[in-house]
Every structure is written in structure tokens, then in C-alpha cells.
N, C-alpha and C positions, 0 to 999 in steps of 0.2 A: 095235526101237523100241516104246514103250509103246502099248497099245491105249487108245482113247478110250471112256469110259463116262459115264453120267449120274451127277451128284453134286449135293448140295444147294446148295452155294455157287458152283458153277462148272459150267456145263452139260456141259463136255467134259473133265473131269478124267481123266487116265489111271488105270489101276489101280495100286494100291500093293502092292509085294511086301514092304514093311517094317512094315506095320501102324502107321505113325506119320505120319499126315497132319497138317500144321500149316497153319492158316489165318491169314494176316496180312490186313491191311485190303484190300490190292490185289493180293495174289497168294497162291497156295497151293503147298505143297511136300510131297513125301514124303521123309522123312529116313532115310538109311541109317546106322545106328550103326556098322556094320562098316567103312564107308568114310569116316565122319565128314563127310558132305556129302549134298546132296539127290540122290536118284535121278531126280527130275524137279522142275521148278518150272513152274507154269502160271498164266497171267494173260491178261487182256483188254487190248488196246491200241486206242485210238480216235484218230480224227483230232484231236479236241480235246485229248487227253492229250499227244500228241507236240508240241503247240504251247505247252506250259507253259514257265515261266521260273524255276522254283525252282532255286537254285544247288546244286551238289554239296557234300555235307557231310563226306565222308570219315570218318564216325562208325562205324568198324568196331568191332563188339562181338559178344559171345556172344548166342545166341538163347535167351532164357528159356523159350520155348514148347516147345523140344525137351526132352522129359521125360528123355532119357538124357544130356543135355548135349551142346552143339554143339562143334565145333572152336573153337580159340582163336587169338588173334593170334600167340601164341608158337609155335604149330605152323608158321607160315609164316616166322617170323623166321630169316633166314640160309639159307633153303631154296633160294634161287635161282629160286623160282616166284612169279608174280604171284598176288595174291588176285583171281582172275577172277570177275567178277559173272556169275551165271546170268540173273537179271532185271537188265538193265543200268540203271545210274543214269540214263542218258540217256533211258530209257523212263518214268522216274518223276518227271519235272520238273513234273508238274501239281499236286503238293501237297507240303508239307513232311513230312507223315506218310509218304507214298509214298517220298519220297527217303530219309528216315531209315531206313525198314524195309528198303530195298534194301541196306543195309550190315550186316545181320545176317550172322554167320559161316556160318549155315546156307545162305546164298545165294552162298557163295564156293566156288571149286574151284581147285586148283593148276594154273595155266596157264603154259606157256612164254611168256615176255615177248614174243617176236617174233610169236607166235600171237595173244595177247590184244590186243596193240596194232596188229596188222596185219589179217589176213584176218577174224578174229573180230569186230573192231571194224567192219570193212567190212560184214559180214553184219548186225550190229546196226543199222547205219545204213540198210541196204537194207530191213530189217523196218519201221523207222519210216516209210520212204517208202511201203511197201505199206499201212501203217495209214492214212496220210494219203490215199492214192489210193482205198482201199476202204472208208474210214469206220470199219470195225470188224473186228478180227481177233483170233484166239486164238493164243497162242504157248505151246509146251511145249519145254523145253530142259534140258540137263544134260550131264555127262560120261557116257560109256558105262562104267559101273562094272565091268562084266565084263572090261574091257580093262586095269584097273589092275594093273601089275606091280611097282610100287614105292610107297613112302609117305613122308610127311614128318612131322616133329614128334613130340612125346610121345604124342599121341593117334592117331598113325599114319593121317594123312589120305591116302587113296588118290590116286594121280596117274593120271588117265585118259589113255590113249593116244589116245582119240578123244572128240569132242563131237558132239552132235546138236542140231538145232533143227527143230521142226515148226511150220508156220504154216498156220492154217485160216481161210478166209473163208466164213462161213455165212450172210452177209446176202443174197446174191443168189439168183435162182431156180436158178442152176447153182452148186452147191457146188464150191469149188476149194481145193486145198491143195498145199503143197510141203514137202519135207524135205531136210535136209542132214546129212551126216556128214563131219566134218573131222578130220584128224590134229592132235594137240596139238604142232604145230611150225610153223615159218614157212611160210605159204602161198605156193605158187609158181604156182598156176593161177587161172583165173577162177572165180568162185563157182559158175557153172553146172557146173563139173567135179565138184563135190561133191554134186550133187543125187542123191537116192536114192529108192527106192519106199517107200510107206507101206502098212502092213497094217492094215486095220480089222477 
């Protein structure tokens, strides 16, 4: 899992192994040209933000800020995989800009449909609950790119066999965090079964 370090626009950005960090208005990512997706995305989520009412746009498009060019819609067409959000659209309902930027292809990763619409969706919902309960959290998430054993599309978008999500609450006197690693397949266990350790 990524190490956390200090950065200018986000206090707890992981380190980048790709030397291509992209800052959007409400989240940052480190783009892997080798795998044509982010090695991590990082963003803040607050109680106020999860209460937003902006509707989903489905405006999937290439990310012009990725200097090497991002994956495209055609890469996913007919692949059998979902364009799985890393920063969920459901976390970006607080503004039209945030919602729109969540549909950049740099924020997508090939996910098994039963995973994306099942346990991954459940985890995303749980994260929003934690944001509401704790007022302010940081989230870092992506596919485990070292686990990619296949690819899709002309640009050879890597298909991760696992995904991770790290949640950090730094607001209270006692810092707390939790991390998950989940296989890219239909989840058959409780979320607690996928909890893993975090190395700082």
C-alpha cells in the first residue's frame, strides 16, 4: 500500500512511483502510463460533501491533464468490465465540477461488474457513512497495479486482480485509519474480512 507523505495541495498524498501527479479541483491522482490508470487517487471527504444533491452526469471522457494521454472509452467497449470509479461519483455530489471531474477516464479502472456493483459499492457507501460520522476524512484508493495479469483495449488498460482503499481520520486527538484489500470479483464475505494493515 502507498506511504503517506506531505504535499502542497493535499496534506497526506501518497508517494508517486510514476512521476505524473495530476491535481483536479477536488482530488489528486498519480497516473500510471504503463497500466493506463491511476496508481492512486486521493481526496478529502467531509460531512457536508456527502450531503450534496448534484445528479450523476455519466460524462465519461479522456483526461486532458494526463500528459501521456489517458485511457479512452473505446478501451472499455466490449471488454466485459465496468468503468469502475476510483473516486466515486457518489462522493462528488456536492458540486457540478466535482461530479463532472469524477468521470475522467484517469479515474476509471476495469472492474468486474459483480464487484463494482456489489461489495465495492457497499464499501463506498460505508466510507460516506464514516465521513458523515467523523466530519472529515481522507481517502486513498486504486487497483493494485502489480496484480494486473491481463489488459483491455487498444491502450492495454491493466485489469487489477485486487483493489485497495485506505481511510484516515486525522481530526481527533487520536488518529485512526483503516485499510481494505478486495479481490476484483464478487464479494462473498463481510467487509471486515477484507481489512488489512497499514504501513506508515
